[in-house]
N, C-alpha and C positions, 0 to 999 in steps of 0.2 A: 631237438628242434622244437621251437615254440610254434604251435598251431594258432592261427588267427582266432580270437575269442568268438564264441557264437554271436551271431547278429540278432537272433530272436531270443527274447527273455522267457518264452514259453517252454516249459519242460515237457509238457504232455498236451500239445494242441490236438484238437480233433481233426482228423483227415477224412473229409466227407466227399468233397468235389475233386475229381481227378481228371485231368485232360491229358490224353495221349496223342502225340503227333508223330506221324511218319511221313517221309517224303519231303522234309525240309530241304533236302538235296534230292533232286528228282532221279538221280542215277544210283542212289543208295537203296537198293531194291528190297532189302529185308523189311524195313519199316513200311515201304510202299505196299508190299504184298500183305503184310500183317494188318495194316489198316483196312485194306480191301476185304480181307477175310472177316475182320470184326464188324465191318459194315453189313456183311451178309449174315453173320452169326453173332449178334451182340450178346447172346446168352453166355458166350465164353468169358465175357468180362464181368458178368453180374456177380456182385458180392453183397451180403447183407450190410445195409447202412451206407453203401457207397453209391455215388452217382458218377459214372464213368462216361466220358465223351471221347470220341475219336475224330481226328481231323487229318486230312491230307494237306501237308503244308504248302506245297507248290504244285498244284495239279497240272499246270501247263508244262512245267519242267519234267514232271513224271511222265507225261504222255510223250514228250520228246526224248526221254531217257537221258537227260542232261542234268548236270549239277544245278545249273540255273540258266536263265535265258539272257538276263541283262546284268544282274548283280547278285552276289551271294546272299540269299535270304537270311541265312543265320548270322549276318553282320548288319542287319537292318532294323534292330530293335532298340537302338540308342534313342534318347529323347529327341535329338535333332531331326531324326527321321519320323518317329511316331507323332511328334507334335507339329509337323510341317503339313502344309496343304499338299494335295496330289501333285506329284512331280512328273507323272507320265512314265516313270520307270516301273516296270512290272513288279519286281520284287519289293520295292519300297511301298507301292500301293497295297501289295498283298500283306506286308507286315502290318500296315494300319488296319486292314480288314481282320487279320488274326488277332490283333490287340483288342479290337472291338468284340470279336467273337469269343475269345478265350478269356480275356481280361475284363475290362481294361486294367493295365498294370497300375498299381497304386490305389485301386478302388476296392470297395468291400465285396465286389463280385469276382475278384480273382479266385481261381481254383486253389485249393489247399496244396495241390501237387501238380506239377506239369512234367511229364515224361516225354523226352524226345529220343527217337530211335534213329541211329546212324550206323553207317558202315565206313570202314577205312581200308585203304590198300596196305596199310602198315601191319606188321605182325604183332598186334596188340591183344589177340584173343578177345575175350569178353571183358571190356573195361567199363566200370561204373564211374561216371564223372559227375561231380557236384560242385557248385559255385558258392553256395551258402551253407554254413555248417552250424547245426544246433543238435540238441539231444535226440530229436526225432530222426534226423538224418543219420546220426551216428548209429542208432539202433537199427534203422532200416538197412543201411549198407552192410552192417555186420551180419544181419540175417541173410541178405542176398549172397554175401561171400560164403556163408556157412553152407548154403544150398548149391552153390556153384564154386567148388573149391579152386578152380582155375581162374576165377574172376580176379581182376586187379582193381584197386581203388585209386582214383586220381582226383585230388582236390585242387581246384583252380579258383582261388578266391577272387570274386568279382562283386562289386557293389551292385546289388540287384536293382537299384533305382536308375542306374545309368548303363546297365549291361546292354550289349548289342546282340546277345544270344536269345533265341526264342524261349528256352525254358524259364527265363526270368519273368514270363507272364504268370507264373504261379508263385504262391507264397513260399513254396519249397520247389527246388528244381532238381531234376535228375536226367542224365543222358546215358543211354547204353550205346557204347561204341563197339562194333563187332568187326574183327578182321583177322587175317588178311582176306579181303574179298575185292576182286577187280570191280571197279565202278561199272555200273550198267549190267552186272551179272548177279546171279544168286548162288549161294552156298548152302546146301540143305542143313549141314551140321550147325553152322552159325545161326541160320534162320530158326531152327527148332530150339536152340539154346536161348536165343533172344526171346522167343515166345514164352518159353518156360520161366524165364526170369521175370517177365512182365506179370505172369500169373502169380508168382511168388510175391512180387511187390504188392499186388492187390490182396492176396491172402493176409499178408502182414498188416496192411492198412486196416482191413476189416477187423482183425484181431486187436490191433492197437486201440480201436475205438470202444471195445467192450469194457464194461466196468470191472470184469474179473481178469483183465489182462495182467499177466505177470512178466515183468521184463526178464529176459535171460541174463545170466551173469556176464560181466564183461569178458570179451575175447581179445586175445592178442592178434593184431592185424598189421599187415604191412601197408603203409600209406605212402603214395608218391605225391609230393607237393610241388606245384608249378614253380618254376624258377625263371626261365626265359626261353625265347625262341632264338635259334641261330640260323643264319643264311648260308648258302653255298659260297665258296670263294668265287669272286667275279673278276673279269678283266676290265681294262680301262673303258670298254664300251658297255659295261654292265652285264655282259653275258656270263653264264656259268662257266667257271674255269676248272672245276674239279667235280668228281663224283664222291658219294659217300663211300668210305673205305669198306672193302668186303668184310673186314672184321667187325664192322659196326652195322652194316646193312642187315636188316631183319632181326637185329638183336635188341628190340624194344624191351625195356625193364632190366637190361643187363648193365652192370656197373661200367662206366667209362672213366678210367683213372686219368689224372692229370698227365699230360705228355704222351698219351696213347695215340696211335694212328687214328685220324678222324676222317680225312678226305684223301682222295688219290687223284692227282691232276692228270691231264690227258697226255702228258709225257711220262707218266708212271712214277712221278715223285710224290712222296707222302707229305700231307699237311697234318701236323701234329696238333693234338688238343691243347689249346693255350690256357685252359682253366687251371686254377691252383687248388681246386678241391674236386672230389669225385662227383659225378653226375649220373643220372639214370635217364637215358633218352627215351622219348615217346614220339609217336607219329614220325618214325624214321622213314625218310624217303616217301612220304605220303604224296601220292600222285597229284591230288588237288591242290597241294601247297606250293608247287613250283611257281605258280602265278603269284603267290603271296610272299615269295622270298623267304620261305621257311624250309630248311633242310631237315630240321627236327626240333622238338621241344625238349629242353633239359629240365629235369626235376631233381628234387632232393628226396631221398628215401628216409622215412622214419618209421617207428613202431608205436602203435597206439593201443590203448585198452578201451574197447568200446563194447 
């Protein structure tokens, strides 16, 4: 499989300014509590040569323990929102505030790296998501995967100049997605692993900037590349007409062959996978995606040397 060519011509850019955001979704508690911890103990994030800032993405949604109050904040960073005057919609106004605080996107004040911390109700373990791929990102995610062997790598190519996602406020973007975790709750294991991965990221960035940094040899890595989202079967009124098949539910990153059972309708009939090539589903049965018409994200699996 061909991977989209790197968007950055820099092979070894300095990574000095790092913005960490938690609580972009107010009920994804790992990032919320980690940002609150680091606000009290900023020394945990200090590394030589780095300037690390932390931000609570949607404070009002965090206080309410809700994903958002009016609109999903992590879909509010497209230019048509950022460049518009105040709309009175809480999350749209907050996106403009964050763009000014962290970015502005496209300016010389952008941080070198923006890390966004999320939880999912899907069985995705610790997943490292990135939208823009270059040499630095390759080496960073390879390092993180080496130190968290159960971590998965998900590449979702997005144009950073038009992205609707918060991490696009940085020159490089990274999202850590941890699950399964019920929204509005905490899981100590996922919380501690997310915290440890953040520290590994900072350690790598500090080392990367040193003149004596020696790149590790390439490692063989499993990479899941975004393909498409699929919805639930629906009836003539637009209502969900089937559930994810029990052989697929909870089986994130497992191969879904063509013609395999995919959904089970409410009369017990199987809906078969109509695709003609294998897929590897992610965000399977994600609780927050019911409103978005997404039953799962299909990816293609490849192996890379990074």
